[in-house]
C-alpha positions in Angstrom: 133.7 97.8 85.5 133.7 100.9 86.5 131.6 101.5 89.2 127.8 103.5 88.0 125.1 104.1 90.4 121.4 103.8 90.0 119.9 107.3 91.2 115.9 107.6 92.7 114.0 109.2 95.2 112.4 107.0 98.0 110.9 107.7 101.5 112.3 106.4 104.3 110.4 107.1 107.8 108.0 109.0 105.9 110.9 111.5 104.2 112.1 111.8 100.4 115.8 110.0 100.6 118.0 110.5 97.3 119.4 107.0 96.9 122.2 105.4 95.3 122.4 102.0 94.4 125.6 100.5 92.8 125.5 99.0 89.3 127.5 95.2 91.3 126.3 93.8 94.2 129.2 95.1 96.8 128.8 93.3 100.2 127.9 94.9 103.1 131.6 93.5 104.4 133.7 94.1 101.3 136.5 96.6 101.3 134.5 98.6 98.8 131.4 98.8 100.6 133.4 99.9 103.6 135.3 102.8 101.9 131.8 104.3 100.7 130.6 104.2 104.3 133.7 105.5 105.8 133.8 108.5 103.4 130.1 109.1 104.7 131.0 108.9 107.9 134.2 111.1 108.0 132.8 113.5 105.4 129.1 113.7 106.1 129.4 112.6 110.1 129.7 116.6 110.8 125.9 116.9 109.4 124.4 114.6 111.4 122.6 116.2 114.6 123.5 115.4 118.5 123.0 113.6 120.6 120.7 111.6 118.9 122.4 111.5 115.8 121.1 107.8 114.8 117.9 108.9 114.9 116.2 108.2 112.0 114.9 111.9 111.8 118.4 113.7 112.0 120.2 111.1 110.3 121.5 112.6 106.5 122.7 109.4 105.6 121.8 105.8 105.8 123.3 102.4 104.7 122.0 99.3 103.9 121.2 96.6 101.5 123.5 97.7 98.7 122.0 100.8 98.7 123.2 104.3 100.1 120.2 106.8 101.3 120.6 110.8 101.4 118.5 113.6 102.7 120.0 116.2 100.9 120.1 115.7 96.7 123.7 117.5 97.1 124.9 115.1 99.7 124.3 112.4 97.1 125.5 114.0 94.1 128.7 114.8 96.0 128.8 110.6 97.1 128.5 109.6 93.2 131.3 112.2 92.1 133.6 111.0 94.8 133.2 107.0 93.7 132.7 107.7 89.9 134.6 109.3 87.6 131.3 111.7 86.6 132.1 115.6 86.6 128.8 116.5 86.8 125.4 115.0 87.4 122.7 116.5 85.1 119.6 115.9 86.2 116.7 114.4 84.2 113.2 115.7 85.2 
């Protein structure tokens, strides 16, 4: 089964986040989940602010409960392109 994601805009800490939820249940201990987290930490880490990069108000991405949360729609779409075969994300309003 090809990995796809359900996309949404949700609030976290009273701020909008662009979410990506895998279409399959990915256990947070699985290698697939860890690969996605590792990619975010490697590619998006520099976009977090030090010294309090894990403050909810400074995080550019967050992952929990089988869902990834991104402050930027562009970062979320970059993540989706990395883990799917979708060449371009089309946003329907």
